[in-house]
N, C-alpha and C positions, 0 to 999 in steps of 0.2 A: 504494500500500500504506500502511496506517496503522500507526503505531507508538505504543504507549503508553510514554512516557518522561519522565524528568525533563529539564528544559531543559539540564542540564549533561551528560547522558549517556544511556545506554541502559537504566537501571533502570526498572521498571514504576511508573507512577503513574496512577491512575484518573481524576484530575481533568483531565488534559490529553490529548486525543487528537490527536497530531501525526502528520504523515505525511511519508514521504520516498521517493517512488517514481515511476517512469515506466514505462509499459507500452505495447507496441504494440497491446494489446487494449483500450486505454482507450476507454470509451464515447464520448468526445468525438472523433469522427473528424476534426473540423476543427482539432484542436490541432496546433500546429507542433512540429517537433523542437526539443529544447533546444539553446540556443546554447552553444558551448564555446570556450575560448581556445586549445585545441590540437586538432589533428585528426591522424589517422593519417598519418605521413610516407610519401611515395612515393619510390621510387628514381628517380634522374635517368637520363637517357639514357646517361650515361657509366658507369652501374652503381655509383655511389657508395653506400656503406653509410649507412643512416639514422643520425642522431646518437642515441646511447643515451639522452640526457636527453629529447629530443623523443619518442622511442619510448615511454619510461616514462610521460611525461605523457599521451600519447594513450591508452595502454593502461589507465592508472589511471582516467582520465575515463570511458572506456567501461565499466569495471567498476562504476562508481557507479550507472549506469542499471540494470545487471543486478542488482546488490545490492538496490537499493530495490524493484525489481519483485518479487524473490524474497520479501522481507519482506511486501510487500503481499499476495502470493499466500498466504502462511502465515496472515495474519489473515483473509483471505476464505474460506479452505478449512480448517476445523478438523480435517479428516481427513488433511491433508498432514503428512508427517513433518518434524519439526524438524531432522532430519539434513541437510536441504537448506541449512540455514544455513552448514554447513561448506564448501559449494561456493563461497561468496562472502565468508566472514568467518572470523576466528580470534579466540581469546580476547585481550583481555577482551570485545570487542564481541559475539562469538558467544554467550558465556555470558549477557551482559546481555539480548540480544534473546530468547534462549530462555526466560529467566525472565519477561520481559514478555509474550511471546506465550502462555506457559503459564498465566499469571495471567489474561489476557484470556479464554482458552478455558475455564478452570476455573470462572469466574464466570458462564458462559453468555452472554457478550457476543457480538454479531455486528456485523460491519462491512458497510457498503454503499458502493460507489463507490471510485474510485481517485484517487490524487494524480497531479500532473503535474510532471515535472521541467522547470523553466524554464531554468535556466542551470547549468553546471558548468565550473569553471575550475581548472587546475592551478597550484599555487603552489610552495612549497619542494620541491626534489628532492634526495635523498641516496641515491646508488647504492652506499654501503658495504654489502658483503656478507660477513658472518661468522656463518653459521648455527651454528658450534660455540662461539661466544663464551659465556663464563660470567660471571654467573649466568643470563643469558638470551640467546638468539640475536639477532643483528643482521641485519635484512633491508633490501634496497633499499626506499626509501619515497618516496611522493609525497603531499603534502597537497592535497586537493581541496576547494574551497568550492562548495557546491551550494545553489541556491534552489529550493524545491519549493512548488507551489500545492496546498494541502490543502483548498481550499474545497468540493470535491465529495465529500469523505470524511465519512461519517456512521457512527454506531454506536448500537446499542441494547442495553439490559440484558436479562436473562432474561425479563422481563415485556413486552418490546417498547418500553419507554420510552427516549427518546433520552438519551444520556449526553454528547453533545458540546455545550459551551456555545454559545449562539447568537452570542455576541460574540467567538468565537475568532478570533484574527488569521488572515488568509488564507494567509500564507506561513510556511515553516519554513526557517531558514538552518542548514545543517550544515557543519561543518569536519571532513572525514573524513581519517583517516590510512590510506593504502592501501599495503600491503606486498606484496612478491613473495617467496613462501616457497620458490621453486625457480628463482631467477633464472639465466638470462634467459628462461625459459619464459613466453611471453606469456599463457598460460592460468592462471598461478599467482598472480595478484594477488588479494589478499584485504583486506577492510576490518578493521582492528584496533581503531580507535576512531572514534566518530562523535558527538562532543558537538554539541548543537544548541540553537537558541533560536527562539522565535516572533517574527514581524515583520509589520508592516503592508505592507511592500513588499520587493522583492528588494534594494533599496538599504539596507535595514536598519531 
């Protein structure tokens, strides 16, 4: 999925077509699954309960792939409802992405191709949960660093002319903050922030 954003966040910018997505329907059937530093924990034969931190890491990393795929879908299909954003994100990220996608559509732009998630790894974890906190709720969070190959994503304007610079860096590095709005429900992880930057490699 392609996203028009500033390198520091999710606001729309037409000069840079960056992407952050992974999809099982990617046209490159030879692409390998993204590597991650955390995988879903399994219960031991003794029936031990999975460590909460490890579970949070695995669930947050898994959400990143779904989130980026959803945004890709929204750029590829101009008829798809932007409400789908709220299944994978919350403000301020959901608002920023809705603005970017709306701008992209309103100008008659079209995307072709999908991005490929290369790596996703969990970093800082904070399981503090205080949804009633004032002035804003505090949710359990995991910071996930993702590297995305955007080389196959192209876009054209309303006249069919390409708008992606030919010398665009191949990768997008994102540092996503993933929060759980109904902890410990595993299906309630959402991306709240996703600052990013372009790079020539996943190493930066």
